[in-house]
C-alpha positions as CSV (number, residue, x, y, z in Angstrom):
1,M,9.1,19.6,57.3
2,A,8.0,16.2,59.0
3,F,7.4,15.9,62.6
4,R,10.4,13.6,63.1
5,E,12.8,15.5,61.6
6,T,11.8,18.3,63.7
7,C,12.3,16.7,66.4
8,A,15.8,15.3,65.7
9,M,16.9,18.6,65.0
10,E,15.4,20.3,68.3
11,E,17.7,17.2,69.9
12,R,20.7,18.0,68.4
13,I,20.6,21.7,69.9
14,L,20.2,20.3,73.3
15,M,22.3,18.5,73.0
16,L,25.1,21.2,72.6
17,R,23.6,23.2,74.8
18,D,23.9,20.5,77.3
19,Y,27.4,20.5,76.6
20,D,28.4,24.4,76.9
21,S,27.1,24.3,80.6
22,G,30.3,22.0,80.9
23,A,27.7,19.8,83.7
24,F,28.8,16.5,81.2
25,S,31.8,14.6,79.4
26,V,31.2,14.0,76.0
27,S,30.8,10.4,77.3
28,E,28.0,11.2,79.0
29,L,26.3,13.6,76.7
30,S,26.6,10.4,73.7
31,A,24.9,8.2,76.2
32,R,22.1,11.0,77.3
33,H,21.1,11.2,73.4
34,G,21.6,8.1,71.9
35,V,24.4,8.7,69.7
36,S,28.0,7.7,69.1
37,R,30.8,10.1,69.9
38,E,32.1,10.5,66.7
39,T,28.4,12.0,65.7
40,F,28.9,14.4,68.6
41,Y,32.3,15.8,67.1
42,V,29.7,16.2,63.7
43,W,27.2,17.7,65.1
44,R,29.6,20.5,67.3
45,S,31.9,21.0,63.9
46,R,29.3,21.9,62.2
47,R,27.9,24.4,64.5
48,A,31.7,25.4,64.9
49,S,31.5,26.6,61.3
50,G,29.5,29.4,61.7
51,D,26.6,28.2,59.8
52,P,23.2,29.2,61.2
53,W,21.3,26.0,59.9
54,W,24.1,23.8,61.2
55,F,21.4,21.0,62.8
56,R,19.5,20.6,59.9
57,D,20.0,17.1,57.9
58,R,22.0,18.0,54.6
59,S,21.5,16.3,51.3
60,R,23.5,12.7,51.0
61,A,23.4,14.0,46.5
62,P,27.2,13.7,46.0
63,K,28.3,17.2,44.7
64,S,29.9,16.0,41.5
65,C,28.9,13.4,38.9
66,P,31.9,12.3,36.7
67,F,29.8,10.3,34.4
68,R,27.0,12.6,34.3
69,T,25.3,12.7,30.7
70,E,26.6,15.9,29.1
71,A,23.6,18.2,27.9
72,W,24.2,18.1,24.2
73,L,23.5,14.0,24.4
74,I,20.2,14.4,26.5
75,E,19.3,17.5,23.4
76,R,19.4,14.4,21.2
77,I,18.0,11.8,23.0
78,V,15.1,13.6,23.9
79,A,15.0,15.1,20.2
80,M,15.0,11.5,18.9
81,R,12.2,10.1,21.3
82,K,9.6,13.3,20.0
83,R,10.5,12.4,16.6
84,F,9.8,8.6,17.5
85,A,7.0,8.8,20.2
86,H,6.5,5.1,20.1
87,F,10.8,3.9,20.6
88,G,11.3,2.7,24.1
89,P,15.4,3.3,25.6
90,K,16.3,0.1,23.6
91,K,15.4,1.0,20.2
92,L,15.8,5.0,20.5
93,R,19.2,3.9,21.8
94,A,19.8,1.3,18.9
95,R,18.3,4.3,16.5
96,L,20.8,6.9,17.6
97,L,23.9,4.3,17.0
98,L,22.3,3.7,13.2
99,D,22.9,8.1,12.7
100,A,25.9,8.2,14.9
101,P,28.0,5.3,15.7
102,E,31.1,7.1,16.4
103,E,29.1,8.7,19.8
104,A,29.3,7.2,23.2
105,W,25.6,6.8,24.0
106,P,24.6,5.9,27.2
107,A,23.4,2.7,28.3
108,A,19.2,2.1,27.5
109,S,18.7,2.4,31.4
110,T,20.4,5.7,31.7
111,I,18.1,6.7,28.5
112,G,15.3,5.4,30.0
113,D,16.0,7.3,33.0
114,I,16.5,10.6,31.0
115,L,13.1,9.9,29.4
116,K,11.3,10.2,33.1
117,R,12.7,12.9,34.2
118,E,11.6,15.0,30.9
119,G,8.1,13.8,31.4
120,L,8.5,12.1,28.1
121,V,7.4,8.3,29.9
122,E,3.6,7.4,30.2
123,P,3.4,4.9,33.5
124,V,2.5,1.4,32.6
125,R,0.7,-1.2,34.5
126,R,2.8,-4.5,34.7
127,R,1.2,-7.8,34.4
128,R,2.6,-10.3,36.7
129,R,3.4,-13.1,33.6
130,A,2.8,-17.0,34.2
131,I,5.2,-19.1,34.8
132,A,5.9,-20.5,31.4
133,Q,6.3,-25.1,31.5
134,G,8.1,-25.0,28.0
135,R,6.9,-25.2,24.5
136,P,8.6,-26.1,20.7
137,T,11.3,-24.3,19.9
138,A,11.2,-22.8,16.3
139,E,13.0,-23.8,13.4
140,P,15.5,-21.8,12.4
141,L,14.0,-19.6,9.6
142,A,15.7,-18.2,6.0
143,V,14.5,-14.7,4.1
144,N,11.5,-15.5,2.4
145,S,10.8,-19.1,3.7
146,E,7.5,-18.4,5.1
147,W,5.4,-15.5,4.9
148,C,2.7,-14.4,7.8
149,V,-0.4,-12.9,6.5
150,D,-3.3,-12.1,8.2
151,F,-6.0,-9.1,8.5
152,K,-6.1,-6.7,11.3
153,G,-9.2,-6.5,12.7
154,W,-11.3,-4.2,11.1
155,F,-12.4,-0.7,11.4
156,R,-14.5,2.3,10.4
157,T,-12.2,5.6,9.6
158,R,-14.1,8.8,10.7
159,D,-16.4,9.1,7.7
160,G,-18.0,6.1,8.9
161,Q,-16.1,3.3,5.6
162,R,-15.5,0.4,7.0
163,V,-11.7,-0.6,6.4
164,D,-10.2,-4.3,6.4
165,P,-6.1,-3.9,6.7
166,L,-4.4,-6.8,5.5
167,T,-0.9,-7.5,6.3
168,V,2.3,-9.7,5.0
169,T,5.1,-9.7,6.6
170,D,8.3,-12.2,6.0
171,N,8.6,-14.1,9.3
172,A,12.5,-14.1,9.2
173,S,13.7,-10.7,8.8
174,R,10.3,-9.3,10.3
175,Y,9.9,-7.1,6.6
176,L,6.6,-5.9,6.3
177,L,5.7,-6.5,2.3
178,G,2.4,-5.1,2.4
179,V,-0.3,-3.1,4.2
180,Q,-3.4,-3.1,1.9
181,I,-6.8,-1.9,2.3
182,V,-8.7,-5.1,0.5
183,Q,-12.1,-6.7,0.7
184,P,-11.7,-10.6,3.2
185,T,-12.4,-11.9,0.1
186,H,-10.7,-14.3,-2.5
187,A,-11.6,-11.7,-5.3
188,Q,-9.8,-9.5,-3.5
189,V,-7.1,-11.3,-1.3
190,K,-5.6,-12.9,-5.0
191,P,-4.8,-9.8,-6.7
192,A,-2.7,-8.2,-3.9
193,F,-0.8,-11.9,-3.6
194,E,-0.4,-11.0,-7.5
195,R,1.3,-7.5,-6.9
196,L,3.3,-8.7,-4.0
197,F,4.4,-11.8,-5.9
198,H,5.7,-9.9,-8.8
199,A,7.3,-6.9,-6.8
200,F,9.3,-9.2,-4.3
201,G,9.0,-13.1,-5.5
202,L,7.7,-16.0,-4.0
203,P,8.2,-17.6,-0.9
204,S,8.4,-21.0,-0.2
205,A,5.3,-21.1,2.5
206,V,2.7,-18.6,3.4
207,R,1.6,-18.7,7.5
208,S,-2.3,-17.4,7.8
209,D,-4.7,-18.6,10.0
210,N,-7.8,-20.7,8.9
211,G,-9.9,-18.6,8.0
212,A,-11.7,-17.6,4.9
213,P,-10.2,-16.4,2.3
214,F,-6.7,-18.1,3.5
215,G,-8.3,-21.9,4.4
216,S,-11.3,-23.7,4.8
217,V,-13.6,-26.4,6.5
218,G,-13.3,-28.5,3.4
219,A,-10.5,-31.1,1.7
220,G,-7.3,-30.9,3.5
221,G,-8.5,-27.2,4.8
222,L,-7.9,-25.4,1.1
223,S,-9.5,-22.6,0.5
224,R,-9.3,-21.1,-3.7
225,L,-6.6,-19.1,-2.9
226,S,-4.4,-21.9,-1.2
227,V,-5.0,-24.4,-4.1
228,W,-4.0,-21.4,-6.5
229,L,-0.6,-21.2,-3.5
230,L,0.0,-24.8,-4.3
231,K,0.5,-24.8,-7.6
232,L,2.8,-21.6,-7.3
233,G,4.9,-24.4,-5.3
234,I,3.8,-22.5,-1.9
235,E,2.7,-24.4,1.0
236,P,-0.1,-23.4,2.9
237,H,0.6,-23.3,6.6
238,F,-2.3,-23.2,9.0
239,G,-2.6,-22.1,12.4
240,R,-4.6,-24.4,15.5
241,P,-7.7,-22.8,15.4
242,S,-8.1,-20.2,18.1
243,S,-4.5,-19.8,18.4
244,P,-3.2,-16.1,17.4
245,Q,0.1,-17.2,19.4
246,D,0.8,-19.6,16.1
247,N,1.5,-16.6,14.6
248,G,2.2,-15.0,17.6
249,R,5.5,-12.2,15.5
250,H,3.2,-11.0,13.0
251,E,0.6,-10.6,15.7
252,R,3.0,-8.0,17.9
253,M,3.2,-6.1,14.4
254,H,-0.3,-5.5,14.3
255,R,-0.2,-4.3,18.4
256,T,2.3,-2.2,16.7
257,L,0.3,-0.6,14.0
258,K,-2.5,-0.3,15.8
259,A,-0.9,2.0,17.9
260,Q,0.5,4.5,15.6
261,T,-2.2,4.4,12.7
262,T,-5.3,4.2,14.9
263,R,-6.0,6.0,17.1
264,P,-7.7,7.8,16.1
265,A,-8.5,6.8,12.8
266,A,-8.3,8.9,9.9
267,M,-11.1,10.7,8.0
268,T,-11.6,8.5,5.1
269,A,-10.0,5.2,4.0
270,A,-7.2,7.2,1.3
271,E,-6.1,8.6,4.0
272,Q,-5.7,5.6,6.3
273,Q,-4.1,4.2,3.0
274,R,-1.4,6.7,3.5
275,R,-1.1,6.2,6.8
276,F,-0.5,2.7,6.6
277,D,2.1,3.1,3.9
278,A,4.1,5.7,5.8
279,F,4.2,2.9,8.6
280,R,4.9,0.6,6.2
281,K,8.7,2.4,5.3
282,H,9.0,3.6,9.5
283,F,8.9,0.1,10.2
284,N,11.2,-1.6,7.6
285,E,13.6,1.3,7.6
286,E,13.8,2.9,10.9
287,R,12.5,0.7,13.4
288,P,15.0,-0.9,15.0
289,H,14.2,-4.7,15.9
290,E,15.6,-6.3,19.1
291,A,15.2,-9.6,17.3
292,L,17.4,-8.4,14.5
293,E,20.0,-7.1,16.6
294,Q,18.5,-3.7,16.5
295,R,18.3,-3.7,13.5
296,P,15.9,-2.2,10.8
297,P,14.1,-5.3,8.7
298,A,15.4,-3.6,5.8
299,K,18.9,-4.1,6.4
300,V,18.0,-7.8,6.7
301,W,15.3,-8.8,4.1
302,S,16.6,-9.2,-0.1
303,P,13.9,-10.5,-2.4
304,S,13.4,-14.3,-3.4
305,A,14.9,-15.8,-6.1
306,R,11.9,-17.4,-7.6
307,S,9.8,-14.9,-9.3
308,M,6.1,-14.8,-10.7
309,P,5.8,-17.2,-13.6
310,G,3.9,-16.4,-16.5
311,K,1.5,-19.3,-16.5
312,V,0.4,-21.5,-13.6
313,E,0.7,-24.9,-14.5
314,D,-1.3,-28.0,-13.1
315,P,0.4,-30.2,-10.9
316,W,2.5,-33.3,-11.9
317,Y,1.3,-36.9,-10.7
318,D,3.3,-39.8,-10.3
319,A,2.8,-42.9,-12.8
320,D,0.6,-44.4,-9.6
321,H,-1.8,-42.0,-9.4
322,Q,-4.8,-42.0,-11.4
323,V,-6.0,-38.6,-12.7
324,R,-8.7,-36.3,-12.7
325,R,-10.4,-33.5,-13.2
326,V,-13.0,-31.5,-10.7
327,R,-16.2,-30.4,-12.4
328,T,-17.4,-27.1,-11.8
329,N,-19.7,-28.4,-9.0
330,G,-16.8,-30.2,-7.1
331,E,-17.4,-33.7,-7.7
332,I,-15.0,-36.1,-9.9
333,K,-16.1,-39.3,-11.2
334,W,-14.4,-42.6,-10.1
335,R,-15.7,-45.8,-11.1
336,G,-19.2,-44.8,-11.8
337,Q,-19.7,-43.0,-9.3
338,H,-19.6,-39.4,-8.9
339,L,-17.8,-38.1,-5.4
340,F,-18.1,-34.7,-4.0
341,I,-14.6,-33.4,-3.3
342,G,-14.6,-29.6,-3.1
343,E,-15.8,-26.8,-4.7
344,A,-12.1,-25.2,-3.7
345,L,-10.7,-27.5,-6.3
346,A,-13.0,-27.1,-9.1
347,G,-12.1,-26.8,-12.4
348,E,-8.4,-28.2,-11.0
349,V,-6.7,-32.4,-11.5
350,V,-6.2,-33.8,-8.6
351,G,-4.0,-37.9,-8.3
352,I,-6.0,-40.8,-7.0
353,A,-3.2,-43.0,-5.4
354,E,-4.3,-46.6,-3.9
355,R,-3.2,-46.6,0.1
356,D,-4.4,-50.4,0.5
357,E,-6.3,-52.6,-1.5
358,G,-10.4,-50.9,-1.6
359,H,-9.1,-47.9,-0.3
360,F,-7.3,-44.8,-2.1
361,I,-5.6,-41.6,-1.1
362,V,-7.2,-38.4,-3.1
363,R,-4.2,-35.5,-3.3
364,F,-3.9,-32.3,-4.9
365,S,-0.2,-31.5,-5.6
366,H,1.1,-33.2,-2.7
367,H,-1.5,-32.5,0.0
368,D,-3.8,-35.0,1.1
369,L,-7.4,-34.0,0.7
370,G,-9.2,-37.0,2.1
371,A,-9.7,-41.1,1.2
372,I,-12.1,-42.9,-0.3
373,D,-12.9,-46.0,1.0
374,P,-14.1,-49.9,-0.3
375,K,-17.9,-48.2,0.0
376,K,-16.8,-45.5,-2.6
377,I,-17.4,-43.1,-0.1
378,F,-14.8,-39.7,0.3
379,R,-13.9,-38.5,4.0
380,R,-12.1,-35.6,3.9
381,F,-8.6,-35.2,6.3
382,A,-8.8,-31.9,8.0
383,P,-5.5,-29.6,7.5
384,P,-2.3,-30.4,8.8
385,R,-2.0,-27.6,11.2
386,A,1.1,-28.8,13.4
387,R,2.3,-25.9,15.5
388,R,5.5,-24.0,14.1
389,G,8.5,-26.2,15.7
390,E,6.5,-29.5,16.2
391,A,7.0,-31.6,12.8
392,A,3.9,-32.5,11.4
393,E,2.1,-35.6,11.3
394,T,2.7,-37.5,8.2
395,K,0.3,-40.0,6.5
396,Q,2.0,-43.4,5.7
397,E,1.0,-44.7,2.2
């Protein structure tokens, strides 16, 4: 028992003993012991009740709580938490409402208190956030208007095999279209995309970082994969170098994927792929998403109306363009000279339009690759990497 509390109890006993002596009035006792008259009467009444421990402090907790969560509700909340160990209070409440919307589930804050009492919450070290100074607002997205693609950082399974998970999500609905172990090469990523396009249709755009196999340092930042996407009518959107926040929604999914499937890693790559497949089903169909009004992505996403074509056609150019086919070494022949455009364009048809006298713009589809100056030198353009929500700079002809 604390020293301060012990002293207080002794003071109360002494005060009532002085009162019993008859030498002091109630006002004198109150002033002598530093309490109000009302407090004196409270302690006298408690002693008169016959309680042998009348001088101790009593709990201030209410004797009853009419709003206490019922035991059977607590049991279901705890069971749901054990089923979905990575869900916080908000997602647990949303999941419970999906399963039993007729029940009066407690607020997310109450669910959080229940989890703490049951020892189901690990303390998290909170980091103080920096003060935001404003940033562009992202444009409204429609389902399948933009898919996000990336490789979650590679790791090794417990048998030592390297695993590179390719992940693809729909940016608007957060629907996880695929998590597939493939090597980060054009030869393996393109077939993975073909499977997704046949299964789900074509998006309007694909957002990725600027590294291989998605982008390159070549003309217009195009790689063989992004050239193929353009031929399918899919616009490649590149993030800025070293700026994973430009694909922040996708990176946040990676964090959840890593926590639920790779700690620890599976024994083999096949077992790890089965974990990814199970996570995809869970993420799409069971896990509520706060940005979707606590609905799972499967409730929002729908397949694209654009199907994968049987044959991929060459791009079409206006009559004011001169057309050249890029040779296998990445060169075109222009007015008696061989100009290197880029190996990513090998075998493709490019269009060349005059910008002003002696200067020409080289395009693939509607994507500007670079300019030919009067000295017949090709100067490549960097890829347009405007942040989502910012207007991309357009080149005036």
